[in-house]
N, CA and C of each residue as an Amber inpcrd file, in Angstrom:
protein
   195
   5.7250000  13.8110000 -21.9630000   6.5100000  13.2270000 -20.6470000
   6.1910000  13.4870000 -19.7140000   6.8460000  11.7040000 -18.5720000
   6.1190000  11.8200000 -17.9470000   6.4290000  13.0280000 -16.5160000
   5.1100000  13.0400000 -15.2240000   5.6000000  13.3530000 -14.5290000
   6.4140000  12.8400000 -13.5560000   6.7650000  13.1560000 -12.1520000
   6.3130000  12.2620000 -11.0130000   6.5160000  12.9680000 -10.2930000
   5.6360000  12.1410000  -9.5720000   4.3820000  13.0270000  -8.4420000
   4.9070000  11.7140000  -7.1820000   5.2610000  12.8560000  -6.6370000
   5.5720000  12.1690000  -4.9800000   5.0420000  11.3140000  -4.0910000
   5.5310000  10.8370000  -3.6300000   4.4350000   9.1420000  -3.2730000
   3.2210000   9.2580000  -2.5070000   4.3100000  10.9580000  -1.1910000
   2.8790000  11.7430000  -0.3290000   1.8720000  11.9780000  -0.4700000
   1.8230000  12.5190000  -2.6290000   0.9500000  12.6030000  -2.6030000
  -0.4890000  11.4790000  -3.5670000   0.7820000  10.5860000  -3.8920000
  -0.1080000   9.5210000  -4.7930000  -0.8640000   9.3820000  -3.8760000
  -2.1750000   8.1440000  -4.9240000  -3.3000000   7.9720000  -3.5700000
  -3.2260000   6.0360000  -4.0470000  -2.4440000   5.7100000  -5.2950000
  -2.3800000   4.3040000  -4.8540000  -1.2500000   4.1160000  -5.5100000
  -0.3880000   3.4920000  -4.2520000   0.6940000   2.7640000  -4.4010000
   1.9180000   1.5380000  -5.0170000   2.2700000   1.2140000  -5.7600000
   3.3760000  -0.1840000  -5.9410000   3.2670000  -0.6920000  -4.6370000
   3.4680000  -1.6770000  -4.7580000   4.0670000  -2.6020000  -2.6370000
   5.5900000  -1.8490000  -2.8450000   6.3610000  -1.5920000  -3.6240000
   7.3760000  -1.0440000  -3.5320000   7.6820000   0.1280000  -2.7100000
   6.6450000   1.2390000  -3.4010000   6.8030000   2.7380000  -3.1860000
   5.6930000   2.3020000  -1.5830000   4.8800000   1.0890000  -1.6560000
   3.6910000   1.1520000  -0.0270000   5.3470000   1.0730000   0.5980000
   6.3120000  -0.6570000   0.3050000   7.9470000  -0.3600000   1.9890000
   8.2680000   0.4380000   1.8880000   8.3910000   1.7660000   1.1050000
   9.8460000   2.8770000   1.1520000   8.8050000   3.5210000   1.9710000
   7.5720000   4.3920000   1.5780000   6.9070000   4.6400000   2.3140000
   6.6060000   4.7340000   3.4730000   6.2670000   3.3200000   3.9850000
   5.2700000   3.1340000   5.1510000   6.4020000   2.2270000   5.7440000
   7.5650000   1.5660000   5.5060000   8.7950000   2.2520000   5.9560000
   8.9070000  -0.0230000   6.4370000   7.8480000  -1.1440000   5.5410000
   6.6870000  -1.8420000   6.0660000   8.7740000  -3.3050000   5.0110000
   8.2610000  -4.3100000   5.1650000   8.9330000  -5.4740000   3.7120000
   7.8460000  -5.3440000   3.4320000   8.7360000  -5.8840000   1.6140000
   7.7230000  -5.9200000   1.0740000   6.4840000  -7.5820000   1.3120000
   7.9930000  -7.8230000   2.2170000   6.8720000  -9.6350000   2.1140000
   5.8890000  -8.6410000   2.9710000   5.8450000  -8.2620000   4.3720000
   5.3300000  -8.2400000   4.9710000   4.1120000  -6.9310000   3.9040000
   4.7690000  -6.7190000   4.0100000   3.3330000  -6.2620000   3.0010000
   2.0360000  -7.4100000   1.8010000   2.7250000  -8.2600000   1.6480000
   2.3150000  -9.3660000   0.5960000   1.4780000 -10.4890000   2.0290000
   1.9530000 -10.0810000   3.2580000   1.0570000 -11.0350000   4.3380000
   0.2910000  -9.7910000   4.2760000   0.0620000  -9.0680000   4.8880000
  -1.0220000  -8.4230000   5.2420000  -1.9050000  -7.9190000   4.4570000
  -1.4860000  -7.6980000   3.2340000  -2.5560000  -7.9170000   1.9300000
  -3.4760000  -8.9380000   1.1320000  -2.6250000  -9.8080000   1.5800000
  -3.3540000 -11.2920000   0.7680000  -4.4920000 -12.2450000   0.5060000
  -4.8010000 -10.9540000   1.9540000  -6.8440000 -11.6900000   1.2700000
  -7.5240000 -10.7510000  -0.0480000  -8.2130000 -11.1810000  -0.4570000
  -8.7220000 -10.0720000  -1.7950000  -9.5390000  -9.3290000  -1.9590000
 -10.3740000  -9.9620000  -0.4800000 -11.7610000  -8.3850000   0.2070000
 -10.2450000  -7.6430000   1.1380000  -9.2330000  -7.6130000   0.6160000
  -8.6970000  -6.2500000   1.9620000  -8.8450000  -5.0790000   1.5330000
  -9.3990000  -3.9440000   2.6280000 -10.6660000  -2.4440000   1.7890000
  -9.4310000  -2.0430000   1.3740000  -7.9420000  -2.6190000   1.8360000
  -6.8640000  -1.0340000   1.5300000  -6.2330000  -1.7870000   0.3860000
  -6.8240000  -2.7990000  -0.5740000  -5.4120000  -3.3840000  -2.1850000
  -6.3700000  -3.7000000  -3.0760000  -6.5560000  -2.4220000  -4.0860000
  -6.7970000  -2.2550000  -5.1830000  -6.0690000  -3.3200000  -5.8580000
  -6.4990000  -4.4900000  -6.8020000  -6.2880000  -5.3020000  -7.6980000
  -6.5540000  -4.8030000  -9.8590000  -5.1260000  -4.6270000 -10.2380000
  -5.3170000  -4.3590000 -11.5180000  -4.8230000  -6.2280000 -11.7570000
  -6.1630000  -7.0060000 -12.5700000  -5.5140000  -7.5460000 -12.7710000
  -4.3690000  -9.1660000 -11.9980000  -3.4940000  -9.1630000 -11.7840000
  -3.0440000  -9.0150000 -10.8450000  -1.5610000  -8.2260000  -9.6920000
  -2.0210000  -7.1330000  -9.6150000  -1.1030000  -6.3560000  -9.5530000
  -1.7400000  -5.9550000  -8.3620000  -0.8440000  -5.9260000  -7.6290000
  -0.9850000  -5.1390000  -5.9720000  -1.2090000  -4.1480000  -5.7000000
  -1.5620000  -2.8270000  -5.4310000  -1.6570000  -1.5330000  -5.3420000
  -2.5160000  -1.0950000  -4.5430000  -1.3880000  -0.0300000  -2.9920000
  -2.4480000   0.0370000  -2.5830000  -2.4340000   0.6780000  -1.8050000
  -4.2080000   1.1520000  -1.2860000  -4.5560000   1.8300000  -1.6210000
  -4.1480000   3.3430000  -0.1060000  -2.9470000   4.2080000  -0.2100000
  -2.4730000   4.8950000   0.9730000  -3.3190000   5.1510000   2.0210000
  -4.4170000   5.6880000   1.6210000  -5.1510000   6.6780000   2.2570000
  -5.5720000   5.1450000   3.5750000  -6.7280000   5.1670000   2.6000000
  -6.9620000   4.0550000   4.0360000  -6.2630000   2.6670000   4.6070000
  -4.7210000   2.3320000   3.8380000  -3.4240000   1.4350000   5.0290000
  -3.2450000   2.7970000   6.0560000  -2.8970000   4.5150000   5.5590000
  -2.5780000   4.6370000   7.1570000  -2.9570000   4.4710000   8.1330000
  -4.8070000   4.7750000   7.8070000  -5.9440000   4.5660000   8.7770000
  -5.8400000   3.0000000   9.4040000  -5.1270000   1.8180000   8.8310000
  -5.1410000   0.8630000   9.3190000  -3.7850000   0.7720000  10.4470000
  -2.7400000   1.5180000   9.7530000  -1.1890000   1.1690000  10.2080000
  -1.7540000   1.7280000  12.0000000  -1.9950000   2.8030000  12.1380000
  -2.2870000   3.7100000  13.0570000  -3.7480000   3.0560000  14.3740000
  -4.6970000   2.6350000  13.7770000  -5.5250000   2.0350000  14.3360000
  -4.5310000   0.0090000  15.2310000  -3.5370000  -0.1180000  14.3850000
  -3.1600000  -1.2750000  15.5500000  -1.4340000  -1.1800000  15.4660000
  -1.4130000  -1.5290000  16.8320000  -0.4210000  -1.1820000  18.1680000
   0.7290000  -1.6790000  17.0170000   1.2630000  -3.0360000  15.9630000
   1.6220000  -4.0950000  15.4630000   1.2290000  -4.8060000  14.1470000
   2.6840000  -4.9820000  13.4270000   2.2440000  -5.6970000  12.3050000
   2.9510000  -6.6290000  11.5080000
C-alpha cells in the first residue's frame, strides 16, 4: 500500500502540488520555471518537478511573481 506524504514534507512537488501549496496558478508556475537551467526545477524526462525548499527561498526573496 502506498502512503500519502503531506505536501509540506515532500522535497519535490508536481506542478499541481506546487500550485496548491504556494497558491500560485499552474500557468504562472510554468512561466516561472520555463528556463531549462532553472535552479529549483528537476526535469525527469519531460516531467517538471519543483524543488520545494529552493522555490520557497526564491519566493521569499521576491516581492512579486
